[in-house]
N, C-alpha and C positions, 0 to 999 in steps of 0.2 A: 220819788216819794210824794211830791206835790205837783207833779206834772199835770197840766190841765186846770190847775186851781188859780184863781185870781184873788190876790190879797191886797187890801188897802192898808198901808202902814201909815198910821197917824203919828206925827211927831210934835210934841208940845215943848214949851220952853223950859229946859232945865240943863244943868251941866252934864247930865247923863246922855245927852243927845248923841254923843260920839259912839255910844254902844249901839244905838239904832243903826248906825252905818254897818257894823259887823252883823247885826241881825238881818239887815237887808241882804248882805252877801250870802248868808246861810239860806235864806228863803229862795233866792234866785238860783243858787247852786243846786237846791233840791228840785228845781224845775218850775217853781211858781212864777206867774206873771205878777209883778208888784207895782202898784201905783202909790206914790208917796204924796201925802197931804201934810203940809207943814203950817203950823200957826206962825204968826208974825214974830212972836218971841223966839220960836225955835230957830228961825233964820239968823238970829243974832249969834248963835253958837256954832252952827255949821251951815255952809252955803247950800242952797238948793242944787247947785251944779254938782256937788258931791253925790247926792242921792240920784240925780238924773243920770250921771255917768254910770253908776253901778246898776241901776234898775233898767236902763235903756228906754225909759219913758219920761215924758215931761213931768216935772214936779208941780203940784197944784198948791197955790197959796191964796188965791183971790176968790171970794164968794161969787162975784158977778161975771167972771170970765166963762165963756162957753168953751167946752172941750172941742166941739165942732160947731158948724153953723146951725145944727139942729138939736144939739144936746145941751141941756142945762147941766152944768158941772156937777153939782152935789147930787142930783138925781141920777145921772149917768153912773157916777162912781158907786153910789149906794146900790144900784141895780145890778151892776156887773160883779160885785164882790161876793166871793164865797166865805170870806172871813175878814173882819177888821181887827187890827192889832194897834193899840195905842201904847207906844213905848218911846220915851218915858211918858207916863201920865201924871201931870201935876195935880196937886190938891185942887187948884182952881178949875182945871178941866173936869175932874171927877165930880166936883160940886156942881158945875154948870150942867152936865148931863143929868145928874141926879135930880136937878130942879126943872128939867125939861127945857132948858134955855138953848137957843140956837142962834148965835149972833156972829158966827164966822163960818168959813167953809167946812172945817173939820167937825164942829159940833152940829152943823146943819146936816152934814152927810151921815153922821152917826144916828141922828134922829130919824133919817129917812130910810135907813137900811133895815132889811129883814134878816141879814146875815148875822151869825154869832159875832159878838164883840168881846175882845180879850184885852183887858186893861193890865198894864204892868206899871204900877205907881212907883214914883221916886220923889223923895222930898226930905226935908229936915225931920229928924226923929220926933221933935215935939209936934210938928204938923201931922206926922203920920199917926201919932198916938192921940191927937186931939179928938175928943168925943164927937165933934161936929163932922170931922172927916170920916170917922168910923161909921157914923150914922149914914152918911152919903154912900159909902162903900156897901154897907149892908142893904140899903135900899136898892141899889143897882143889882146886887146879887139876888134879891127876892124877885126881881124882874127878869132874871135869866142871864144877866151879864156875867162874864167870867173874869177872874182875877188871878194874876200871878203874884203871890205875896212878895213884898219887899224883903230884903235880907239885912242882916246886921253887918256893920262894918264902919270904917272911917268915912265920914261924909265930907263933901267938898266944903261945907260951911265950917268944918273944924270939929263938929260934934261926932260922937261915936254912938252907934245904936241902930235900930231898925229905920229903914227908909232908903236904903241903897238899892239901886236897880239890880236885879239878878243878872247873872252872866247871860249873854245873848243865846248861848246854847240851851239854857233853861227855858227862856221865853220861846225859842224855836220848838222845843219839845212840847210845850203846852199848846202851841199853835197846831202842831201835827195832831195832838190829842183832840183838839177842838174839831178837827176836820175828819176824824176817824169815826165811822159808825160804831155805836156801842153795842155790838153783837154779844158781848160777854158781861154786860151790866148786871150787877147783882151776884155774880159768881165769885167765889173765894178760891183763889188759885195759889197753890204752894209749889214752888219750883226749887229744885236743887241744882247747883252749877259748880263748875270748877273741879279741881283735884282735892284730895285730902292729903294730909301729911301725917305720917306715923313716926314719931320721934324714936331715934336710936339712943340719943343722948341730948344734952342741951344745944348741940351744934348741928347734928346730922339727923336726917330723916329719910324715910322711904316715901316716894310719891310717883307721879306720872306726868305726862306732857300736856295734860288738859289745860287749855287757856281759859275756859269758862265762856267763850264767845257764844256758843249755841244756847246755853241756858240763859245768858243775859239777853240775847236777842228775843227769846221766847217771853221772858219776864217783861221786857219793854213793850212788845207787841200786845201782850195780854192787858197790860195797863192802859195802852192806847185804846183798846177795845172796851174799856170800862170796867174791867175786872178789878177786884181788890186783891192785890198781889203781895205775897210774901216770898222773898228770895233768900234761901239758905245757901250761902256761898262759902266754898273753900277759898284759900288764898289765891288771888289773881292780881294782875296788873291793870285791870279794866276800871274805867270810871263807873261809879255806882249809878244805876238808872234813877231817873227822877220819879218822885211820886210813889215809891215802892218801899215797903217795910223790909229792910235788909238785916239779915241775921248772920254775922260772920262767924265761921267755925274753922277749926284746923283739922281735927282728927275725924275718923269715921264714927267713933263713939259720940263725939260732940254733935256731929250731923244727925245721927240717929236720935239723940235726945231732942234736938231742936225740931225735927220732923214730927216725932210722936207727940210732943207737947202741944203741937198746933193742929194735929190731924183731925181732932173732933170738930173744929170749926172751919173745915176745909171741904170744898166741893170737888175740886180737881187737884190731883197730885201729878206733877211731871218731874220724874227723876232723871235729870240730864247730867248730874254730877258723875265724874269718874272716881268712884270710891275705891280706895285701896282694898284689895281682897284680904291682905294679911298685915299684921303689925308685929313688932318685936315683942316677944313674950315678956321680956324684962326691959324696962327703960332705964338706962344708967343715969344716976343722979349727977355724975360729973363726966367730963369729956373722956371718951375711951381713947387711951393713948396708944400710939403705934408701938407694937411689940413684935410678936411672931410674924412670920411671912404670910400666914393665913389667919383670917378672922372668921369665925363661924357665928352666924346669927340664928338664934332659934325663933321661929315665927309662929304665931297662932292666928287662927281665922278671925276676921272682923265680922261683926253682925251683918246679916243680909237685910239691909233696910227695905229694899223693894219687896222682898218676900214678906216681911212683917206687915208692910202697908197693904200688900195684896191680900193677906189673910184677914185684915180688918176692913176690907174695901167697902162693904155695904153698897150704898147707892152712889158712891163716888166714882168718878172716872179716874183711872190710874194708868199712867203712861210711863213706860221704861225706855231706856236706850241700850243698844247693843253695839259696841265698837269692836269689830272683829278683824282678823287678818286672813281668815280662811273659813270655808263652810258657813258663809254668812247666813243663808236662809235657815239651814238646819240649826245652827246655834241660836239664832234669834227666835225661831219657833219654839225651841226648848225653853227659852226664857219666858216667852209669852204664856205658855201653858203652865209651866212649873211654878211661876210666881203669881199666877192669877191676876194678870193685868189685862187691860182692854186693848192696848195698842203698844207695839214696839217700834221704835224708830231705829232702824238698823243701818249701819254704814261700814264699809270695808275701809279701814283707815290706812291700808297699804296703797290705795288708789291716790293718784295725784289730784289734789284739790278736795280731798274728802277726809283728811286726817286732822290732827291737832294743830292749833296755832295758825290756821288759815281762815279766810273770810268766806269760803265757800264750803259746800257739802254735797255729797251724792248719796241720797237716802232711799231706803225702801221702807214703806209703812206696812206693817203686818197687823191684821185684825183677827179676832177670835173666830170669825166665820170662815177663815182660810184665805181671805183676800190678801193679796200682796200687791201693793201699788208702788211701781217703780218710778221714781222721780229723776229728772235730769239734773245735771250739775247746776246749782243755783247759789246765790248768796244766802248766808245764814239768816239775814233779816227776812228774805222772801220765804225761805223754808219755814221759819217760825210762823208766818202767816198761814201756810198750808197746814202745818201741824195743828194750829188752833182752829182752823176751819173744820178739820176732821174731829177734833175734840168736841166742838160745839154740836156737831151732828150726833156724836155718841151720847152726849149729855141730854140732848133733846129726845133721843130714842129711849133713854132710861126714864126720863120724865113721863113719856107716854105710856111706858110699861107699868108704871105704878098703879 
């Protein structure tokens, strides 16, 4: 994910320094080359040796040390970086950069770089809410600096409120976003994911094996590419993606309402959810007790959300999914034409590595011009990127046709 990228991780003096160690591990695990710069105060909390061991690179602390005989430290680090992350960023350091001060290695390097700089502030709640700090943050934002907002929680000082450093996974996600080209900037994307549950009674329901992994991967990738993303999700065990408007639903009817309510302000619709085709005609108000040797459920058809969206498509790009166990191309083609969508992502869920609850998929992309693109087995994150590449091409073609 970050292979080939060079990141400078700036660590300033605060109790949250220990979280920067985990952030470093996430960055290196994703393939990034990481150079750590610590302020003198930061070394009071965690030793440079810890960061050096995990990064595999020397930790830089002194302004006047040369990286090599011919390299001036702060200039060399500034030039080689694809991204700077300052985590934790103290109020003092944010104020220093906002005022254009450069009196140590980290501030000097930040001043010298042309790479994006991502601050993740951490401090006492009163400091975080201080108007002077807020002015400094806003000033830096106006100049293009990026910020991960602090979160609410119990702080080391004993106070509770805003000022807590976010989880390393959140900072990592914002770092990936900062390095991802914004090919979908300005687009409003609505994605459905996961299964639906159709209740039989307060305890039992009809559902399917969908994990939601494919839809969540698409939502995450679209957000990284700069889209404004809404994720309408059935019940899953997945962690909710960062920076996305999430709308939780249970039944097909709830999903339908959520989609149609937001359709007007959407440019792209991706229906990756596995929506139950039928629901019980009558939902029992109390638990259905065990009685006779057989129980007959009368089912009625759920609304066809994809067909409704296709009928109101207009200039939107609409993408559907077809999970099949036989006659894949024939069934997917019927769905493509019958529901008036622009692309179908089809997969045979009986194939190993292409079904539910796995991290990979084997997909075929069907377009309205008859094109069938066969893709090899790949991770769902990678497939999400391919799908969004094709959607971007379709959207651009529709824009030219106006």
